[in-house]
C-alpha positions in Angstrom: 0.1 -0.1 0.0 2.8 2.3 0.8 4.4 1.7 -2.4 1.2 2.4 -4.4 0.8 5.8 -2.5 4.3 6.7 -3.4 3.9 5.8 -7.1 0.6 7.8 -7.3 2.2 10.8 -5.6 5.2 10.8 -7.9 3.2 10.3 -10.9 1.1 13.3 -9.9 4.2 15.4 -9.2 5.5 14.3 -12.9 1.9 15.3 -14.4 2.1 18.6 -12.5 5.5 19.4 -13.8 4.1 18.7 -17.5 1.1 21.2 -16.8 3.5 23.7 -15.4 5.7 23.6 -18.4 3.0 24.9 -20.6 2.3 27.7 -18.2 -0.9 29.3 -17.8 -2.2 28.7 -21.3 -2.1 25.0 -21.0 -5.1 22.8 -19.9 -4.9 20.9 -16.8 -3.7 17.4 -17.3 -3.9 15.6 -13.9 -7.1 13.5 -13.4 -7.6 10.3 -11.3 -6.1 7.1 -13.0 -3.9 9.0 -15.6 -0.4 8.0 -15.9 2.5 9.7 -17.6 4.0 6.8 -19.6 6.8 8.5 -21.4 8.1 11.7 -22.8 10.6 12.9 -25.4 11.2 15.2 -28.5 10.5 14.5 -31.9 10.5 16.4 -35.2 7.1 17.2 -36.7 6.6 18.2 -40.3 4.6 21.4 -40.4 2.9 23.0 -43.2 5.9 25.4 -43.8 8.7 23.7 -42.1 10.0 20.8 -39.7 9.8 21.8 -36.1 11.0 20.3 -33.0 8.1 19.3 -30.6 7.8 17.9 -27.1 5.6 15.1 -26.8 4.0 13.5 -23.6 2.6 9.9 -23.9 -0.2 9.2 -21.0 -2.2 6.0 -20.7 -5.2 7.8 -22.4 -4.1 10.9 -24.3 -0.9 12.3 -26.3 0.0 15.8 -25.5 2.4 17.7 -27.6 3.5 21.3 -27.9 6.2 23.7 -29.0 9.5 24.3 -27.3 10.3 28.2 -26.6 13.7 28.1 -24.5 12.8 26.1 -21.3 9.2 26.5 -21.8 6.3 24.9 -23.8 3.4 26.3 -25.7 0.7 25.7 -28.2 -0.4 22.7 -26.3 -2.4 20.1 -28.2 -4.2 17.0 -26.5 -5.3 14.0 -28.5 -7.3 11.2 -27.0 -5.5 7.9 -27.9 -9.0 6.5 -29.3 -8.7 9.1 -31.9 -5.2 8.1 -33.1 -4.2 5.7 -36.0 -0.5 5.1 -36.6 1.2 4.5 -39.9 4.5 3.2 -40.6 6.5 5.2 -43.1 9.6 4.7 -45.1 12.1 7.5 -44.8 11.6 10.6 -47.1 12.0 14.2 -46.1 12.1 13.0 -42.4 14.3 9.9 -41.5 12.7 7.4 -39.0 9.2 9.1 -39.5 5.8 7.5 -39.2 2.2 9.3 -39.6 0.1 10.2 -36.9 -3.7 10.4 -38.0 -6.5 11.9 -35.9 -9.9 13.2 -37.0 -8.9 16.9 -37.0 -5.3 16.7 -38.0 -2.7 14.2 -39.5 1.0 14.8 -39.4 4.3 13.2 -39.9 6.8 12.9 -37.0 10.3 11.7 -36.8 12.4 10.2 -34.1 16.4 10.4 -33.7 16.7 6.6 -34.4 15.0 3.5 -35.7 14.7 2.2 -32.2 13.3 5.0 -30.8 10.8 5.3 -33.6 9.8 1.8 -32.9 9.3 2.4 -29.1 7.2 5.4 -29.7 4.9 3.6 -32.1 4.7 0.5 -29.9 4.0 2.4 -26.8 1.3 4.5 -28.3 -0.4 1.5 -29.7 -0.2 -0.5 -26.8 -1.6 2.2 -24.5 -4.5 2.7 -27.0 -5.1 -1.1 -27.0 -5.5 -1.3 -23.4 -7.7 1.9 -23.3 -10.3 0.3 -25.9 -10.2 -3.0 -24.1 -12.8 -1.9 -21.6 -15.2 -1.0 -24.1 -16.2 2.4 -22.5 -14.1 4.0 -25.6 -14.6 3.8 -29.2 -12.0 4.1 -31.8 -12.1 6.9 -34.2 -13.2 6.0 -37.8 -12.6 9.1 -39.8 -9.3 10.8 -40.1 -8.0 14.1 -41.5 -5.6 13.8 -44.5 -2.1 15.0 -44.2 -1.2 18.1 -45.8 1.7 18.3 -48.5 4.2 20.9 -47.4 4.2 24.2 -48.9 8.0 23.9 -50.3 7.2 20.6 -52.3 5.3 22.3 -55.1 5.4 25.5 -56.8 2.4 24.9 -58.8 -1.2 24.5 -58.2 -1.5 20.7 -58.2 -5.1 21.3 -59.9 -4.6 23.9 -62.7 -0.8 23.9 -62.7 -0.2 27.6 -62.6 2.7 28.8 -60.7 2.1 30.3 -57.0 3.2 33.7 -56.5 2.8 36.6 -54.0 -0.6 37.2 -55.4 -1.3 33.5 -56.2 -1.0 32.1 -52.8 -1.0 28.5 -51.7 -4.0 26.9 -49.9 -4.6 23.2 -48.9 -7.6 21.1 -49.8 -9.0 19.7 -46.5 -10.2 16.6 -48.4 -7.1 15.6 -50.2 -4.3 17.7 -48.8 -3.3 19.0 -52.0 -1.7 22.4 -52.6 -4.0 24.6 -54.7 -4.5 28.1 -55.7 -7.6 30.2 -54.4 -9.2 29.9 -57.8 -9.1 26.1 -57.5 -10.5 26.1 -53.9 -13.4 28.5 -53.7 -15.7 26.1 -52.5 -16.5 25.2 -48.9 -17.7 22.1 -47.6 -18.7 20.6 -43.9 -16.2 18.1 -43.0 -17.7 17.1 -39.5 -14.8 15.1 -38.1 -12.5 18.1 -38.6 -15.1 20.7 -37.5 -18.8 20.1 -36.8 -20.0 23.5 -38.1 -17.4 25.4 -40.0 -17.3 25.0 -43.7 -13.8 24.2 -44.8 -11.9 24.9 -48.0 -11.8 22.3 -50.5 -10.5 22.0 -54.1 -12.6 22.1 -57.2 -12.1 18.3 -57.9 -13.0 17.1 -54.4 -16.0 19.5 -54.5 -17.2 17.9 -57.9 -16.8 14.4 -56.5 -18.7 15.5 -53.4 -21.5 16.8 -55.8 -21.6 13.8 -57.9 -22.1 11.7 -54.7 -24.8 13.8 -53.5 -26.5 13.7 -57.0 -26.3 9.9 -57.0 -27.6 9.4 -53.5 -30.3 12.0 -53.6 -31.1 12.5 -57.5 -30.3 16.2 -56.7 -27.3 17.8 -58.6 -27.7 21.3 -57.0 -25.7 22.7 -54.1 -24.6 25.8 -52.1 -21.3 27.5 -51.6 -20.9 29.0 -48.2 -19.3 32.4 -47.8 -15.6 32.9 -48.2 -13.9 31.8 -45.1 -10.3 32.3 -43.9 -7.9 29.5 -44.7 -7.4 28.6 -41.2 -8.8 25.4 -39.8 -8.1 23.2 -36.7 -6.1 20.9 -39.1 -3.6 23.4 -39.9 -0.3 25.0 -38.4 -0.8 28.3 -39.7 -2.0 29.8 -36.2 1.5 29.0 -34.9 4.1 31.9 -35.0 7.6 31.7 -36.3 9.3 32.3 -33.4 9.8 28.8 -32.2 13.5 27.9 -31.5 14.5 24.8 -33.2 16.1 22.3 -30.8 18.4 19.4 -31.3 18.0 15.8 -30.2 20.0 16.3 -27.2 18.1 14.2 -24.9 16.4 10.6 -25.5 13.2 9.8 -24.8 12.2 8.5 -21.2 9.6 5.8 -20.5 7.9 4.3 -17.5 9.0 0.6 -16.8 5.5 -0.3 -15.4 6.8 -3.5 -14.3 9.2 -2.0 -11.7 7.6 1.5 -11.7 11.1 3.1 -12.7 11.8 5.9 -15.3 15.0 6.1 -17.3 16.4 6.4 -20.6 15.1 4.4 -23.4 17.7 1.4 -24.3 15.0 -0.8 -25.3 11.3 -1.2 -25.4 9.5 -2.2 -22.3 5.9 -3.3 -22.7 3.7 -0.9 -20.5 1.8 -3.4 -18.3 -0.8 -2.4 -15.7 1.3 -0.3 -13.5 -1.2 -0.5 -10.4 -0.3 -4.1 -9.9 3.5 -3.9 -9.1 4.3 -0.1 -8.2 7.9 0.6 -7.0 8.8 3.7 -5.0 12.2 4.2 -7.0 11.2 6.4 -9.8 14.3 8.5 -11.0 
């Protein structure tokens, strides 16, 4: 019993430290039954550039944010039931994989293949255990990953070159880079936003209209009013002031069989912590 109480106290202190790292703008993270399983830094492919982010894996959510000196900001919280992982071969990023969620999908990269495998396995195992009880249902619709701005200098629909006046935009249905002329339509994509009509390219809009026509025998549709190009699935709201950090620290994981923390040398399956807690968390 004393070991269990010690573990719970130290786990709460660790979660409190994560909360404090985000300052007053972060949401509270501690709640009964939540356990901090691991943390580390990964490179995330943003719309405009690759950025170092700090990630915290809990037994029910994945939290990440930007790094500013010794502080974190732009806190994002993703329920594990809403996550799907896809292994990817090396491309623009080495040791990369895709994290898919209903509102946003993005590529992340670890400093080594071993650390990539550990992150993917820990996330998947925590998600599987969370869903075993049946009280939570896995997500079924996921946002597409966006093609980074620098990968195309032409609209991927009309093939006209982008310029100062012909800006890049992203279709929320296919993730392609398109110009404003090729993405004037708006569509409700409820797994990204329940009420906001989002920018879609002309081809995706035509396909949608064809689907509606086939299902309803109706070929008419309405365009919503012009909307800004920001959406919950984009990185455009993040400022450019982030300081890019190096992989100077390895990820750390909770060894739930012994109740200890340490550097990741090999993957340790995250078993049920409450059965065998230990007071020697370092």
